[in-house]
N, C-alpha and C positions, 0 to 999 in steps of 0.2 A: 152132722147136719145132713139132711136128705139131699140127693142130687138135684131134685127140683128146686129146692131153696137155694142151693149153691149156684145153679144156672140163672135163677132169677136175680140173685145178688150180683153176679158177674154182668148181666145185662144192665141193671140199674147203675152200677158203678161205671161201666164204660159209657153209658149215656150221659151221666153227670159230668164225666171228664170231658167228653166231646162237646157238650153244651158250654162248659166253662171255657174251653178253648175258643169257641166261637165268640163268647162274651169278651174274653181277653183280647181277641183279634179286633173286635169292634172298638174296644177301649183304646187299643194301640192306634187304630186309624183316627179316632177322635183326637188323641194326643198329638199325632203327627200333623194333621191337617187343620186343626182348630187351635186357637190360643188357649189351651187348657193348662191350668197351673199344675204344678207338681203335687200340691196337697190335694187338689180335687181328683187327680188321677190316682193318687194313693188311697183316698177314701173310697173311690169307685172300685179299685182292685180289692180292697179289704171287704167291701160289700159283696163282691162276687165270691170271694173265699168264704165269707160267712154264709151266704146262700148255699154254697156247695156243701159245707159242713152240716148245716141244718137238714138239707135234703138227704144226705147220706145217713144222718142219725135217724131220721124218721123211717127211711127205707130199711135200715138194718133192724130197727125195732120191730117193724111189721113183718119182715122176712124171717128173721131168726127166732125172735123171742116169743111172740104170740102169747103174751101174758103168762109164760111159764116162770119167769123171773120177776121179782117185784120191781116196781118202778124206782125205788130208792137205790137198788143195786146198779141200775142203768145210770142214774144221775151220778152216783159215786164213781163209776167207771169213767164216764166221759169227763167229769170234772178233774179226775186224777190224770188221765192220759191226754186230754185235749185242751182243757181250759187253763189249768195251772201252768203248763209249760209256756203257753202264749203269754200269760200274765208275767211270768218270770222273765221272758224275753223282752217284753215291753218295759218292765222295770229296769232291766239291764241296759236297754237302749236309752231310757230316760236318764239313767245315771251317767251314761257315756256322754250324752248331750250336755249335762250339767258340768261335767269335768272338762269337756272339750267343746266349748260353744263354737258355733260356726261363724 
């Protein structure tokens, strides 16, 4: 990849990480000072992570690929490395809760 694209990606990645830190800090403040339930906080944290992943996906697509690679390759790549492990982890967590109810 070109040095310009690499620098652009570094800037975008650091910006997204910094913004997610600010959002998680705000979420932590809400959880501490308001009667926020655990499930609400968990869904809000999952939403922040989802926004971060989508933003990085779009930024990486625009920065590096520029339609040199077909869209189906990008979908296969992200479903293999990003979505399937999360689904497996959620399935394993669900199985754990079934076996060991709280």
